[in-house]
N, C-alpha and C positions, 0 to 999 in steps of 0.2 A: 428760669423755667421751673425748677424744683420749687421755688418759693411760690410761684403762681399755682402750682398743683396743690401745695399745702394749703394755700388760701382757699381754693375751691373746696377742698376736703373739710375745711373748718366751717363751711357754711352749714346752717341748721338743716336737718332732714335732707342731706345730700344723697340722693338716690337717683335711679334712672327716671323715676317719675318726676322728681324735682328737677332733675337735669333737663327733662323735656320742657318743663314749664318755665324755668328761669334761665338756665345756662344757655340753651339753644337760642332763645330770642335775643338775649343780650350779647352772647358770644359770637353767634354766627351772623346775625343781621344788624348788629350795632343798635342804633336807636331808631331804626326805621319802623313804621307802623304797618302791620300786615293784618288785613281783614280776611279771615278765612271764608266768610260768607260771600265775599266777592269772587273767590276762587280764581285769583290771579295766579300767574306762574310762580311768583314769590310765595304766595300762600301754599301752593302745592309743595314747593321746596321745604317750607317750614314744617308742613305735615310729615313729609318724608323724613326730615331730620329728627323729628320727635318719635316716629312710629316704626321706621324701617327696622325689621328684626336683625338683619345683618349688621346694620350700623350700631344698634343697641348691643349686639354681641361683641363687637369690636371695642366699644366703650367699657363693657363689663370686663373684658380681658385686660384693659388698661387699669381699671380699678383693682382687679385681682393682682396684677403685677405690682401695684403700689403696696400691697400687703406683704410683699416679699421682703422689703427693707427692714421692718422691725424683726422679722424672723432671723435674718442673717446677721443683724447687728447686735443681737442679744448674747449675753454671756452664756456659757454652758451651764446646765443645771448643776447645783452643788451636790456632792455625794455624802450621804450620811450612812455610816457603817455602825452596826450594833452587834456586839459579841457577848455571849454569856457562856461561862465555863461550866461544863458538866462536872468536872472535878476542879475545885478552886486551886488557883496557882498561888503558892505561898510566896510572899515577899517579906522583907525585913520589917515593914510597917503593918503587915497583916495579909490576910488572904484576898486575892483579887477576884471579886465576884462578877463584874461586868465591865465592858469597855465600850465607849462611844467615840467615834471619830467623824469629824465634819471637814470636808475639803472642797475648796472652790478653785477651779482652774481658770487661768487668764491667758488668752491668746497673746502673741507677741504684740508689742506696741504698734497701734495703727491698723491692725488686721481687721478689726470689726468695722472701723470707719471706711476702710477700702472696700469691704464687702457691701456696706450700705451704699456707697457711691456707685459701685458697679450695678447694684440692683436698681437704684433710682434711674440710672441712665437707660437701663433696659425698659423700665416702665415708661420713660419718655419716648423711647422708640415705639412702644405700643401706642402711645398717644398720637404720634406722628402717623402711624399706620391707620389709626382711626380717622384722622383728618383727611388722609389721602382717599380712604374709602368713601368718606362723606362727599368729597369733591367729585369722585368718580360717579357716585350715585346721582349727584346733581347734573352731571353731563348726560348720563343715561336718561334721566327724566326729561331734560330739555330736548334730547334727540327724539324720544317717542312723542313728546308734545309737538315738535315740528312735523313729524309724520302725520299726526292727527290733523294738524292745521292744513297740510298739503292735501290730505284726503278730503276734508270738508270743502276746501276751495275747489278742488277738481270736480267733486260731485256737483257743486253749485254751478260751475262752468258748463258741465255736461248737461245739466238740467236746463240751463239757459239756451244751450245749443239745441236741445230737443225742442224747445219752444220755437226756435228759429226754423228748424226743420219742419215743424207743423205748419208754419206760415208759408214755407216753400212748397209744401204739399198742396196747400190751398191755391197757391198761385199756379202751380203746374196743372192742377185739376181744372182750374178756371180756364186756363189757356187751351187745355185739351177739349173742354166742352165747347169752346168757341172755335175749334178747328185750327188753332194756330200752333199747336205742339202735340207731339205723340204721347200716347199713354205710358210709354216706357219711362218718361220723366217722373211720373207719379210713382212708378214701381221702384225706381232708383232711390227716391226720397224715402219710401217705405223700408227699403233695405238699410239705409243709413239710420232711420229711426229705431229699428229693431236692434241694430248693433249698439246704438247709444243707450237704449234701455238696459241691455245686457251688461254693458260696461258700468253703468250706474249701480246696478244690482250687485255686481262683483265688488265694486268699491265699498258699498254699504256693508257687504258681508265681512270684508277685511277690517272694517272699523271696530267690530266687536272684540276680536282677540287683542287688538292694540289697546283698546280701552281697559280690558281686563289686565293686560300687562302693566299699564300705567297705574291702575288702582292697586295692584299687588305690590308695586314698588313703594307705594305710600302706605301699604299694609292696611288698606281699607276695603270695604266690601266691593266685590268685583262688579256688582250691578250699579254702583254709583255713577251717575252721568258725569262725564268729563267736559268741562266748559273750556273752549279754546277761544282765545281772543281773535278779533277780526283781522288784525294785521300783525305780522312779525317784522321787527326792525332790527337790523344789525349795523354796527358802525364800521367805518373804514379802519383797518388795523394800523397801529402805530409801528413803524419800522424802527427797531432797536439796533443800534450799531454794535453794541457789545452783548449780543444775545447769548453768547456762550457762558456768560456769568449770571444769566437770568435764572438758572435752575438751581443755584446753590441753596436757596431757601425753599425749594419745593419740598412738601412734606415727605415724599418718598425718598428724596435724597437726604434730608435732615434725619429721617429715621435710621437710615444706614449709617450716617455719621455718629448718631448716638450709640448704635450698636458697636461701632468701631471703638469709640471712647470707652465703652463698658468693657470690651475685651482687653483694651490696654490696661485698665485698672485691674482686671482679673489676672494679668501677668504679675502685677504687684502683690495681689492676694496670694497667688501660688508661691511667690518668693517668701512672703511673710509666714505662710503656713509651714514652710520648710524650716522655720526657726523654732527654738524650744518654746513650749508653753510653760507658764509659771503657775504654781499652785500654792495657796496658803490654806492652812487648816489648823484644827485644834483636836487633841485627843484627851478624853476624860475617862479616867479609870476609877471605879468604885472599890474601895478597900475596906474590909471589915477589921475590927479591932482584934488584936491578939489578946488571948486570955492567959497565956503562959508567961507573958512578959509585958512590960510597959515601957517600950522605947519612946524616945522623943518623937512627937507627931504620930503616935500610935493611931492607926485607922484613918489617917488623913488621906482623903481622895487625891488622886494625881491629875494635874492639868498640864498637858504638854503641847506647846505650839509646834506646828509642822510646816516645812517648806518642801515643795515638790517641783521637780523639773523634768519635763519629757525629753527624750533623746531621739530626735528625728534622724536616725542613721540610715534608714531605708529611703534612699533619695530618688528612686526611679519614678515614683508616683508624683513627686513634686516637680521633677524635671519634665515629665510628660505633660503635666498641667500647664507649665509655662510654655511649652512648645505648642500645645493645643491652642492656647489663647493667642499666641503669636501668629499661627496659621489663620485663625479666625479674623485677626486684624487685617492681614493681607487679603483675605477673602472679601471683607467688607469694603476695602479700598477699591478692589477691582469691580465689585458689584456696583459701588457708588459711581465709578467712572462710566460703567456700561449704562446705568440708568440715566445719567446726564446726557450721554450720547443719544439714547433713545428719545429723550424729551426734546433734544435739539433737532433731531431728524423730524419728529412729529410736528414740531413748531414750524419748521420751514415749509413742510407740506401743507399745514393748516393755513399759513399766510397765503400760499398759492391758491388754495381753495376759496378763501375769502375774496381775493382779488378777482378770481375767475367768476365767482358769483356776481360781483358788482358789474363786471364788464358784460356778462351775459344778460343781466337785467336791463342794463342800458340799451343793449342791442335789441332785445325783444320789445322794449317799449317803442323804439324807433320803427321797428318792423310792423308792430301792431298799428301804429298811426298810418303808415303807408298802405298796409293791407286793408285797413278800414276804408280808406279812400278808394282803393281798387275794387273793393267789394260793392260799394255803392254804384260805381260805374258799371260793373258786371250785371248787377240786378236791373239797373236801368236799361242796359243793352238787351237783357233777356226779355224784359217787358216789351221792348220795341222789336223783338224778334230778330235782333242782329247778333246776339251772343248765344253760343251753345250752352244748354243748361248744365252740362258736365263741368264747364269752367266755373259756374256759380257754386256748385257743390264742392269742387276742389278748393276754391278760395275759402269757403266756409270752414272746411276741414283744416286748411292751413292756419286760419285765424285761431281755431280751437287749439291746434298744436302749439302755436306761439304762446297762447294764454297759459296752457298747462306747463309748458317749458319754463315760463316765467315763475310760476308757482313753485316748480321744482328747484329753480335757482334760488328763490327766497328761502326755501327749506334748507338747502345745502349751505347757504350763507349763514343762516341762523345756527345750524348745527356746527359749522366751522367756528363761529364765534364762541359757542358753548365749549367746544374743545379747547379753544385758545384760553378761555377762562380757567379751565382745568390745568392746562400746561403751565401757565404763568402764576398759578395760585401760590401763595406764600404761607409758611407756617405761622400759627398764631403765637403771639408773645405772651 
């Protein structure tokens, strides 16, 4: 994983803009071709992956975390000390005029590498969080998309029903004029027509906020028209026998695993920081020549190597750091188990929702066929004055209800499949 991250970082002009143009198309969608102009659902997902501010923020946090590794793996800055004497210190070789010392401290062997490893693992956890947010965003977009589909189809069905009611009104009015039916039938149809017009208006009104929500998730102008495909299709779910192992590679679980591994290494870091630091240095003294005598090496400057060792005798902070890391390892283990349980529970319920949608769609299709046949018989009976008009209206409403219920079942099935895609999503290698 770390090698993959380094590879991406080595790409020229690797930035959020470049990431949107190259990384997302190649990384998220493989080699598939997406034409934004067609505005398919895949094209909407691609646009969201490139432009959604929350997603871009999560990726920026990952890149920021990657900058932590060179910080913690670098040596401490060397120390340069310069001393000048107000009153020269006399030595056998002459007066000491100034002194310079340079010291470089070195942490205990392996400390810097351990810090870098812990930092990289934390960055990988940020990357997994980014992937999880991306998958959540895709699920939310698909859910709103399904809502828009259901609204458009329902409005279409209600408009078609309004046209049917208009034909019923003409039939009722014709029969009233011929003296074969009361005027109340016309009034009943008018009541249904007004209710249908109001329902259509309310559905059209709710379309606007949903379209705005959809566009904002893509971070595009709210007035952009959202194009929804005519048909939503979802597949029958595959039943997995060992579904409890399905979520080990889910980004949310892998992210917690990376954090746990990082805290395990931080325990090693805390242990190594409790060991002495070693220092190497050099001291240089400037010596002036003596005038009252001429000893050997008179006025010779002094160069003195130095070796320094820190004494980590105050152990409380090191012991506390090790305990802190150990508690965080335990916390990540428990959180990871809890996350897997949540995913498992959601998975089982989503499978149920998918199966339920399939069964309901099959039921509604059968009922619509039977109801259509019954409706033809009722209309024929009403035309022959053998059937009460109330039965005709009721059957028409029953057919409309079955049609809208079928649309709702398609929406729920598509949404359930989108959630299933999120639940069984795997981390990228």
